[in-house]
C-alpha positions as CSV (number, residue, x, y, z in Angstrom):
1,X,27.2,-84.3,-111.4
2,X,30.3,-85.3,-113.3
3,X,33.1,-87.6,-112.3
4,X,35.9,-86.0,-110.4
5,X,38.7,-84.5,-112.7
6,X,42.4,-84.6,-111.7
7,X,43.2,-81.1,-112.9
8,X,44.7,-78.2,-111.1
9,X,42.0,-75.8,-112.0
10,X,39.0,-77.8,-110.8
11,X,37.1,-76.1,-108.0
12,X,34.2,-77.1,-105.7
13,X,31.1,-76.6,-108.0
14,X,32.5,-77.4,-111.4
15,X,32.1,-80.9,-110.3
16,X,29.0,-79.4,-110.1
17,X,25.2,-89.2,-112.8
18,X,16.6,-104.3,-114.6
19,X,13.7,-112.3,-117.0
20,X,12.5,-112.8,-120.5
21,X,14.3,-113.5,-123.8
22,X,16.8,-110.7,-124.8
23,X,15.8,-108.6,-127.8
24,X,18.1,-108.4,-130.8
25,X,18.0,-105.3,-132.9
26,X,19.0,-105.1,-136.6
27,X,21.4,-102.2,-136.8
28,X,22.6,-100.0,-139.6
29,X,26.2,-99.8,-140.5
30,X,28.5,-102.8,-141.0
31,X,27.2,-106.1,-139.7
32,X,29.3,-108.7,-137.9
33,X,30.8,-110.0,-141.1
34,X,31.5,-106.7,-142.6
35,X,33.0,-105.4,-139.4
36,X,35.9,-107.8,-139.7
37,X,37.3,-105.7,-142.5
38,X,38.9,-102.4,-141.7
39,X,36.4,-99.6,-142.2
40,X,37.1,-97.4,-145.2
41,X,38.2,-93.8,-144.6
42,X,35.2,-91.5,-144.2
43,X,34.3,-89.3,-147.2
44,X,35.2,-85.6,-147.2
45,X,33.0,-83.6,-145.0
46,X,29.9,-82.1,-146.5
47,X,29.4,-78.4,-146.6
48,X,28.9,-77.0,-143.1
49,X,30.4,-80.1,-141.5
50,X,33.7,-79.4,-139.6
51,X,36.9,-81.0,-140.9
52,X,38.8,-83.0,-138.3
53,X,42.6,-82.9,-139.0
54,X,43.7,-85.6,-136.6
55,X,47.3,-85.7,-135.2
56,X,48.8,-87.3,-132.1
57,X,48.0,-85.2,-129.0
58,X,51.6,-85.6,-127.9
59,X,54.5,-87.5,-129.5
60,X,54.0,-91.2,-128.8
61,X,50.5,-90.7,-127.4
62,X,47.7,-93.2,-128.3
63,X,45.3,-90.3,-128.4
64,X,44.7,-88.1,-131.5
65,X,43.6,-84.5,-131.2
66,X,41.7,-82.2,-133.6
67,X,39.8,-79.0,-133.5
68,X,36.3,-78.7,-135.0
69,X,34.8,-75.3,-136.0
70,X,31.1,-75.0,-135.4
71,X,28.6,-72.1,-135.5
72,X,28.1,-70.2,-132.3
73,X,24.4,-70.0,-133.2
74,X,23.2,-73.0,-135.2
75,X,20.3,-70.8,-136.4
76,X,22.8,-68.4,-138.0
77,X,25.5,-70.7,-139.4
78,X,27.2,-68.0,-141.4
79,X,27.9,-66.0,-138.3
80,X,30.6,-66.3,-135.6
81,X,32.3,-69.7,-135.2
82,X,33.7,-71.3,-132.1
83,X,36.2,-74.2,-131.6
84,X,35.6,-77.6,-130.1
85,X,38.6,-79.6,-128.8
86,X,38.2,-83.3,-129.8
87,X,40.2,-86.4,-128.9
88,X,40.1,-89.9,-130.4
89,X,41.5,-93.3,-129.4
90,X,41.4,-95.7,-132.4
91,X,39.9,-99.1,-132.0
92,X,42.5,-101.5,-130.7
93,X,41.4,-104.3,-133.0
94,X,41.0,-102.4,-136.3
95,X,40.2,-105.5,-138.3
96,X,37.0,-105.9,-136.3
97,X,36.2,-102.2,-136.0
98,X,32.5,-101.3,-136.0
99,X,32.6,-97.5,-135.9
100,X,33.0,-94.5,-133.6
101,X,31.6,-94.3,-130.1
102,X,31.1,-90.7,-128.8
103,X,31.4,-90.3,-125.1
104,X,30.3,-87.4,-122.8
105,X,31.6,-87.7,-119.3
106,X,29.0,-85.5,-117.6
107,X,29.0,-82.2,-115.7
108,X,27.9,-79.9,-117.0
109,X,31.4,-78.8,-117.3
110,X,33.1,-82.1,-117.8
111,X,36.1,-81.8,-120.2
112,X,35.9,-84.9,-122.3
113,X,39.4,-84.4,-123.7
114,X,40.7,-85.0,-120.2
115,X,38.2,-87.2,-118.4
116,X,37.7,-89.8,-121.1
117,X,41.5,-90.4,-121.5
118,X,41.8,-90.6,-117.7
119,X,39.1,-93.3,-117.5
120,X,39.8,-95.1,-120.8
121,X,40.9,-98.4,-119.2
122,X,37.4,-98.5,-117.5
123,X,35.7,-99.0,-120.8
124,X,34.8,-102.7,-121.5
125,X,37.6,-104.4,-123.4
126,X,35.4,-105.3,-126.4
127,X,34.2,-101.7,-126.7
128,X,37.9,-100.5,-126.8
129,X,38.7,-103.2,-129.4
130,X,35.8,-102.5,-131.7
131,X,35.2,-98.7,-131.6
132,X,37.2,-95.6,-132.1
133,X,36.4,-93.8,-128.8
134,X,35.9,-90.0,-129.3
135,X,35.1,-87.3,-126.8
136,X,35.2,-83.5,-126.8
137,X,35.0,-80.5,-124.5
138,X,31.5,-79.1,-125.0
139,X,31.2,-75.5,-126.1
140,X,32.0,-73.2,-123.2
141,X,34.2,-75.8,-121.5
142,X,37.9,-76.5,-121.0
143,X,40.0,-76.6,-124.2
144,X,37.1,-75.6,-126.4
145,X,36.0,-72.0,-126.8
146,X,35.5,-71.6,-123.1
147,X,33.6,-69.3,-120.8
148,X,36.3,-67.5,-118.8
149,X,35.2,-64.5,-116.9
150,X,38.7,-63.3,-115.8
151,X,41.4,-61.4,-117.6
152,X,44.2,-63.1,-115.8
153,X,44.8,-66.3,-113.8
154,X,45.6,-64.1,-110.8
155,X,42.1,-62.5,-111.1
156,X,40.5,-66.0,-111.2
157,X,42.5,-67.1,-108.2
158,X,41.6,-64.1,-106.2
159,X,37.9,-64.6,-106.9
160,X,38.1,-68.3,-106.1
161,X,39.1,-67.5,-102.5
162,X,35.9,-65.6,-101.9
163,X,33.1,-68.3,-101.7
164,X,33.4,-70.4,-98.6
165,X,34.6,-74.0,-99.0
166,X,31.9,-76.5,-99.5
167,X,28.9,-74.3,-98.8
168,X,28.1,-71.3,-96.7
169,X,27.3,-71.7,-93.0
170,X,25.8,-68.8,-91.2
171,X,24.5,-65.4,-92.3
172,X,27.9,-63.9,-92.9
173,X,29.1,-66.8,-95.2
174,X,25.7,-66.8,-97.0
175,X,26.2,-63.1,-97.9
176,X,29.8,-63.7,-98.9
177,X,28.7,-66.6,-101.2
178,X,25.8,-64.6,-102.8
179,X,28.0,-61.5,-103.3
180,X,30.8,-63.6,-104.9
181,X,28.5,-65.3,-107.4
182,X,26.7,-62.1,-108.2
183,X,30.1,-60.6,-109.0
184,X,31.0,-63.6,-111.1
185,X,27.8,-63.2,-113.2
186,X,28.6,-59.5,-113.8
187,X,32.1,-60.3,-114.9
188,X,30.9,-63.0,-117.3
189,X,28.2,-60.8,-118.8
190,X,30.9,-58.2,-119.6
191,X,33.4,-60.7,-121.1
192,X,31.4,-62.6,-123.7
193,X,27.6,-62.2,-123.4
194,X,26.9,-63.9,-126.8
195,X,28.7,-67.1,-125.7
196,X,26.8,-67.2,-122.5
197,X,23.5,-67.5,-124.5
198,X,24.8,-70.3,-126.7
199,X,26.1,-73.0,-124.5
200,X,22.8,-74.9,-124.0
201,X,22.4,-78.6,-124.1
202,X,20.5,-78.2,-127.4
203,X,23.4,-76.3,-128.8
204,X,25.8,-79.1,-127.8
205,X,23.4,-81.8,-129.2
206,X,23.6,-80.0,-132.5
207,X,27.4,-79.9,-132.2
208,X,27.4,-83.7,-131.6
209,X,25.5,-84.3,-134.8
210,X,28.0,-82.3,-136.7
211,X,30.8,-84.3,-135.1
212,X,29.0,-87.5,-136.1
213,X,28.9,-86.4,-139.7
214,X,32.5,-85.2,-139.5
215,X,33.7,-88.8,-138.7
216,X,31.5,-90.2,-141.5
217,X,29.0,-92.1,-139.3
218,X,25.5,-92.6,-140.7
219,X,24.1,-93.1,-137.2
220,X,25.3,-92.3,-133.8
221,X,26.9,-94.5,-131.2
222,X,26.8,-92.7,-127.9
223,X,27.6,-93.2,-124.2
224,X,26.6,-90.4,-121.9
225,X,26.9,-90.4,-118.1
226,X,25.3,-88.1,-115.5
227,X,24.6,-84.8,-117.3
228,X,25.6,-86.6,-120.4
229,X,22.2,-88.5,-120.1
230,X,20.3,-85.2,-120.6
231,X,22.5,-84.4,-123.6
232,X,21.8,-87.9,-125.0
233,X,18.1,-87.6,-124.4
234,X,18.1,-84.2,-126.1
235,X,20.0,-85.6,-129.1
236,X,17.7,-88.6,-129.3
237,X,14.6,-86.3,-129.6
238,X,16.2,-83.7,-131.9
239,X,17.7,-86.4,-134.2
240,X,15.6,-89.6,-133.5
241,X,16.4,-91.2,-136.8
242,X,20.2,-91.0,-136.2
243,X,20.5,-93.4,-133.3
244,X,22.4,-96.7,-133.8
245,X,23.1,-97.3,-130.1
246,X,22.8,-95.0,-127.1
247,X,23.8,-95.9,-123.5
248,X,22.7,-93.5,-120.7
249,X,24.4,-94.2,-117.4
250,X,23.4,-92.5,-114.1
251,X,20.4,-90.6,-115.4
252,X,18.9,-87.3,-114.7
253,X,15.1,-87.2,-115.0
254,X,14.8,-84.9,-118.1
255,X,11.7,-83.3,-116.7
256,X,13.6,-82.5,-113.5
257,X,16.3,-80.8,-115.6
258,X,13.9,-78.7,-117.6
259,X,11.5,-78.0,-114.8
260,X,8.3,-76.3,-115.8
261,X,8.8,-74.6,-119.2
262,X,8.4,-70.8,-119.0
263,X,8.8,-70.8,-115.2
264,X,11.1,-67.9,-114.4
265,X,11.4,-68.3,-110.6
266,X,10.8,-72.0,-109.7
267,X,10.1,-73.1,-106.2
268,X,13.2,-75.4,-105.9
269,X,16.5,-76.2,-107.6
270,X,17.5,-78.6,-110.3
271,X,19.3,-80.9,-107.9
272,X,16.5,-81.0,-105.4
273,X,14.0,-81.7,-108.1
274,X,16.3,-84.6,-109.2
275,X,16.5,-85.9,-105.6
276,X,20.3,-85.5,-105.3
277,X,20.0,-84.7,-101.6
278,X,18.0,-87.9,-100.9
279,X,20.3,-90.2,-102.9
280,X,23.4,-88.7,-101.4
281,X,22.0,-89.3,-97.9
282,X,21.1,-92.9,-98.8
283,X,24.6,-93.5,-100.2
284,X,26.3,-92.0,-97.2
285,X,24.2,-94.2,-94.9
286,X,25.2,-97.2,-97.0
287,X,28.9,-96.2,-96.7
288,X,28.6,-95.9,-93.0
289,X,26.7,-99.2,-92.7
290,X,29.3,-101.2,-94.7
291,X,32.1,-99.4,-92.9
292,X,30.6,-100.2,-89.5
293,X,30.1,-103.8,-90.5
294,X,33.8,-104.2,-91.2
295,X,36.7,-104.2,-88.8
296,X,38.9,-101.1,-88.6
297,X,41.6,-103.0,-90.6
298,X,39.2,-102.8,-93.6
299,X,37.5,-99.5,-92.9
300,X,39.6,-97.1,-90.9
301,X,36.5,-95.1,-89.7
302,X,34.6,-98.2,-88.4
303,X,33.4,-97.9,-84.8
304,X,32.5,-101.6,-84.6
305,X,28.9,-101.6,-85.8
306,X,26.7,-99.6,-88.3
307,X,24.9,-97.7,-85.6
308,X,28.1,-96.8,-83.7
309,X,29.7,-95.7,-87.0
310,X,26.8,-93.4,-87.8
311,X,26.9,-91.9,-84.4
312,X,30.7,-91.4,-84.8
313,X,30.1,-89.5,-88.1
314,X,27.4,-87.3,-86.6
315,X,29.6,-86.5,-83.6
316,X,32.4,-85.6,-86.0
317,X,30.2,-83.2,-88.0
318,X,29.1,-81.5,-84.8
319,X,32.7,-81.1,-83.6
320,X,33.7,-79.6,-86.9
321,X,31.0,-77.1,-86.7
322,X,32.5,-75.7,-83.5
323,X,36.2,-76.5,-84.0
324,X,37.5,-77.0,-87.5
325,X,40.6,-79.1,-87.9
326,X,43.0,-76.8,-89.7
327,X,41.4,-75.9,-93.0
328,X,38.8,-78.7,-92.6
329,X,35.6,-77.0,-91.7
330,X,32.2,-78.8,-91.3
331,X,31.1,-77.6,-94.8
332,X,34.4,-78.6,-96.5
333,X,34.2,-82.0,-94.9
334,X,30.6,-82.6,-96.0
335,X,31.5,-81.6,-99.6
336,X,34.5,-83.9,-99.5
337,X,32.4,-86.7,-98.2
338,X,29.7,-86.5,-100.9
339,X,32.2,-86.1,-103.8
340,X,34.4,-89.0,-102.4
341,X,31.4,-91.3,-102.6
342,X,31.4,-91.0,-106.4
343,X,34.3,-93.5,-107.1
344,X,34.1,-96.5,-104.8
345,X,37.7,-97.8,-105.4
346,X,39.8,-96.2,-104.1
347,X,37.5,-93.3,-103.0
348,X,35.6,-95.0,-100.2
349,X,38.7,-96.3,-98.5
350,X,40.4,-93.0,-98.8
351,X,37.4,-91.2,-97.4
352,X,37.3,-93.5,-94.4
353,X,40.9,-92.7,-93.7
354,X,40.4,-88.9,-93.9
355,X,37.3,-89.1,-91.6
356,X,39.3,-91.1,-89.1
357,X,42.2,-88.6,-89.2
358,X,39.7,-85.8,-88.5
359,X,38.0,-87.7,-85.7
360,X,41.4,-87.8,-84.0
361,X,42.0,-84.1,-84.5
362,X,44.5,-84.4,-87.3
363,X,44.1,-82.6,-90.7
364,X,44.3,-85.4,-93.4
365,X,46.8,-85.2,-96.2
366,X,45.3,-84.1,-99.5
367,X,44.5,-86.8,-102.0
368,X,47.2,-87.5,-104.6
369,X,46.0,-86.7,-108.1
370,X,46.7,-89.4,-110.7
371,X,49.2,-88.6,-113.5
372,X,47.8,-86.4,-116.3
373,X,46.6,-88.3,-119.4
374,X,48.8,-88.1,-122.5
375,X,46.9,-85.3,-124.2
376,X,47.9,-81.9,-125.4
377,X,46.3,-79.8,-122.7
378,X,45.6,-82.0,-119.6
379,X,45.0,-79.0,-117.2
380,X,42.6,-76.6,-118.9
381,X,41.0,-73.8,-117.0
382,X,37.8,-75.1,-115.4
383,X,36.3,-72.2,-113.4
384,X,33.0,-72.3,-111.7
385,X,31.5,-70.1,-114.5
386,X,31.8,-72.9,-117.0
387,X,29.4,-75.3,-115.3
388,X,27.2,-72.4,-114.3
389,X,27.0,-71.1,-117.9
390,X,25.4,-74.4,-119.1
391,X,23.4,-75.2,-116.0
392,X,22.0,-71.8,-115.0
393,X,21.1,-70.8,-118.6
394,X,19.5,-74.2,-119.4
395,X,17.8,-75.4,-116.2
396,X,15.5,-73.2,-114.0
397,X,16.6,-72.4,-110.5
398,X,15.3,-69.9,-107.9
399,X,16.2,-66.3,-108.8
400,X,16.0,-65.0,-105.2
401,X,19.3,-65.6,-103.3
402,X,17.3,-65.5,-100.0
403,X,15.3,-68.6,-101.0
404,X,18.3,-70.9,-100.7
405,X,18.6,-70.8,-96.9
406,X,15.0,-72.0,-96.5
407,X,15.5,-74.7,-99.1
408,X,18.7,-75.8,-97.3
409,X,16.9,-76.2,-94.0
410,X,14.0,-78.1,-95.7
411,X,16.5,-80.4,-97.5
412,X,18.5,-81.0,-94.3
413,X,15.4,-82.2,-92.5
414,X,15.0,-85.0,-95.1
415,X,18.7,-85.6,-96.1
416,X,20.9,-84.3,-93.3
417,X,24.3,-82.8,-94.1
418,X,24.2,-83.9,-97.8
419,X,21.0,-81.8,-98.2
420,X,22.9,-78.6,-97.3
421,X,25.6,-79.4,-99.8
422,X,23.3,-80.1,-102.7
423,X,21.0,-77.1,-102.0
424,X,23.8,-74.6,-102.2
425,X,25.4,-76.1,-105.3
426,X,22.7,-74.3,-107.4
427,X,23.0,-70.9,-105.7
428,X,25.2,-69.4,-108.5
429,X,22.1,-69.6,-110.7
430,X,20.2,-67.1,-108.5
431,X,22.2,-64.2,-110.0
432,X,23.3,-65.7,-113.3
433,X,22.8,-63.1,-116.0
434,X,21.9,-65.2,-119.1
435,X,19.3,-67.6,-120.3
436,X,19.9,-69.8,-123.3
437,X,18.8,-68.6,-126.6
438,X,17.8,-72.1,-127.7
439,X,16.8,-74.9,-125.4
440,X,15.0,-78.2,-125.8
441,X,12.3,-78.7,-123.1
442,X,10.6,-81.8,-124.6
443,X,8.7,-83.9,-125.6
444,X,11.0,-86.8,-124.7
445,X,9.2,-89.6,-126.4
446,X,9.9,-89.1,-130.1
447,X,10.3,-92.7,-131.6
448,X,14.0,-93.4,-132.2
449,X,15.5,-95.5,-134.9
450,X,16.8,-98.0,-132.3
451,X,16.1,-98.6,-128.6
452,X,18.2,-96.9,-125.9
453,X,19.9,-98.7,-123.0
454,X,19.4,-96.9,-119.6
455,X,21.6,-97.8,-116.6
456,X,20.7,-96.8,-113.1
457,X,22.8,-97.4,-109.9
458,X,21.0,-98.0,-106.6
459,X,23.4,-96.1,-104.3
460,X,24.6,-93.1,-106.3
461,X,25.5,-89.9,-104.4
462,X,24.4,-87.6,-107.2
463,X,21.8,-89.0,-109.7
464,X,19.2,-91.2,-108.0
465,X,18.0,-94.6,-109.3
466,X,14.6,-92.9,-109.7
467,X,16.2,-90.7,-112.4
468,X,17.0,-93.8,-114.5
469,X,13.4,-95.1,-114.0
470,X,12.1,-91.8,-115.2
471,X,14.4,-91.7,-118.2
472,X,13.4,-95.2,-119.3
473,X,9.8,-94.2,-118.9
474,X,10.0,-90.9,-120.7
475,X,11.9,-92.1,-123.8
476,X,9.9,-93.7,-126.6
477,X,11.9,-97.0,-126.6
478,X,14.3,-97.7,-123.8
479,X,15.4,-100.7,-121.6
480,X,16.4,-100.2,-118.0
481,X,19.4,-102.1,-116.6
482,X,19.7,-101.9,-112.8
483,X,23.1,-101.8,-111.2
484,X,22.5,-102.9,-107.6
485,X,25.8,-101.3,-106.6
486,X,27.5,-98.1,-105.5
487,X,29.0,-94.9,-106.8
488,X,28.3,-92.4,-109.5
489,X,28.1,-94.1,-112.9
490,X,28.7,-97.8,-113.6
491,X,31.2,-96.7,-116.3
492,X,33.7,-94.8,-114.1
493,X,33.4,-97.4,-111.3
494,X,33.7,-100.4,-113.6
495,X,32.8,-102.6,-110.6
496,X,30.3,-105.0,-112.2
497,X,31.4,-107.4,-115.0
498,X,27.6,-108.1,-115.4
499,X,27.0,-104.4,-116.4
500,X,30.0,-104.4,-118.6
501,X,29.0,-107.5,-120.5
502,X,25.4,-106.2,-121.2
503,X,26.8,-102.8,-122.2
504,X,29.3,-104.3,-124.6
505,X,26.8,-106.7,-126.2
506,X,24.3,-103.8,-126.8
507,X,27.0,-101.5,-128.3
508,X,28.4,-104.3,-130.5
509,X,25.2,-105.8,-131.9
510,X,22.3,-104.0,-130.3
511,X,21.2,-106.9,-128.0
512,X,19.3,-105.5,-125.0
513,X,19.4,-107.1,-121.6
514,X,16.2,-109.0,-120.7
515,X,13.5,-106.8,-119.1
516,X,14.0,-106.4,-115.4
517,X,17.7,-107.4,-115.4
518,X,19.6,-106.6,-112.2
519,X,23.4,-106.7,-112.0
520,X,25.4,-106.8,-108.8
521,X,28.9,-105.6,-108.1
522,X,31.7,-108.0,-108.3
523,X,32.9,-107.0,-104.8
524,X,31.2,-105.2,-101.8
525,X,33.1,-102.2,-100.4
526,X,35.2,-103.0,-97.3
527,X,34.6,-106.8,-97.8
């Protein structure tokens, strides 16, 4: 559910995201006139609030790093503490600085200290000018006190070779996958059982409030994408009076995340409740339609028409089931296809090239990772157990491993290949050993100090547009902005200047887009 991360340790699942007069909102904090003066230094932290001793992440880096100490259990603040890794990029126009914008890049399992610096240039220019942009690795993740179920990197590497790439195909692979994740759960339970029970979304929302206080902000400015929308909605309902601005981009229906409270063995998975399978299938169909409508000089996989290109894709999937091309199996290719739909430029062009290579019987070259961001630890360990620790302990999924094959076939009937991928993404939860000690399961409609801006993208391979509609409906005061475009999150795709303009105006002065506003991309893929 998070944006792809260019780190060596990332594996397959840890990746595992609307005409009337505009409303203007009076916001707390410095107004437009006061914002022209440099903001004073924040006061010393109050008792219980972490101290952030900022220093450059690396010599010459524009990013500052700090470590925050927070309670493992917020209900027992005098007990064990854990570390949160935090990064900050100062406002580029300090004379007009408004405050701090906290950003969560999704997941669960997204390391903010890596992803946000990677995608920093995608933030609207005015947002970069007027806000310190701060992110962090949530508890259990990356450079923070992390869930790590292996004693050595060699152990982790050996385990990672056990689950089949993409998802299991056939009874033998299904058993191998189930056995591997059951073993992972046992290892995690032995290593740090207390941490496993305290990495919930509610725990992280309370961490975020401590970070807000640590930087001296009276109210929160927040931008959350994908899983970060569940975190944002949780914060908004735990601390409803602390909202200045909140943007939720590529939303998860909060009731799909929580399921039915108290249900120990739900009928289906988080992602199928969300509709990830259907939206991935619709986005893949749109990819093939646009590719087939373009000549091969613009889309390498084009077969000359949308229909012929769909047939070419289906034919390729059938061939790969019987005859993999080197390491490129059917399941690996489906997983690569779905994840490559996240970022339109350059992801869609690169995907078309790989599919064309495979159709000609040649294994494609692996994608070239972008250079690491200038932060202290750009390649933290990001094992499968980190996403699972949050997801499986927080959101209900079937506890019977045998249930997933039937769910896969059911999803494949409505969503094709993408349904198989998204069904098995939740299978680690079947044997996960922990449930969160503290969760937030609603209600989601506590009146907030200020309205929330909800952004939904029509063709999103992970979080469906219906999730944004649900989020806007569930929150007490929210405005839906429709991105009639493509990819997972408007932020990381930065393909619509219309979305960026509305987002900037809202964050700067609280002005919401008119009800029913629809933005379109600046450019259509393959055009």
